[in-house]
Phi, psi and omega in degrees: 000124181249171178244148174216162183277141175287132181296335182271303186264344176083002179277157180280133184228147177298141179287352177267349182287136179287336180210159178291127181288346183269313184247346177087002181292131177297136180259125180291139177244150178072213183261028182294122179253006185301315180300322179295318180295319179295319179295318178296321178294316181297319179295319179296316181289326176294319178297318178296322177296319178294319179293323177295319178295319179296318178296322178296318179296317179297318179298318178296316180298317180295317182293317180290321178297321179289326181288327183269346181278148176269143181112180183282085180247019185297328178298320178292323179294316179294318178298318178297317179295318178296319176299317179298315180295318177298319180296321179294318178294315180299315179297320179294316178297320180295318178297320178294318179296320178296318179295316183296319184278331188243002174072000000 
């Protein structure tokens, strides 16, 4: 029977224990790679959500800038609105994927 550190609280826990007795975190046994895969998926989906939000902000800035500028800026306004709409769809799909994978 060996000891290993709990990833959350850092205390030493038996490698046979199903969970840390101090903080309650489940301890993976065997060659289970599922927690690593879930963390990688979550990071990827969080990055996509951030990029969608950034695209939405850029779209709003372009649309408002084109609306307040004098001269023929209608192309920039339409492009800004389209960027905003694409960002909203992308963000919504990303939120659904995060919910679907992580409950």
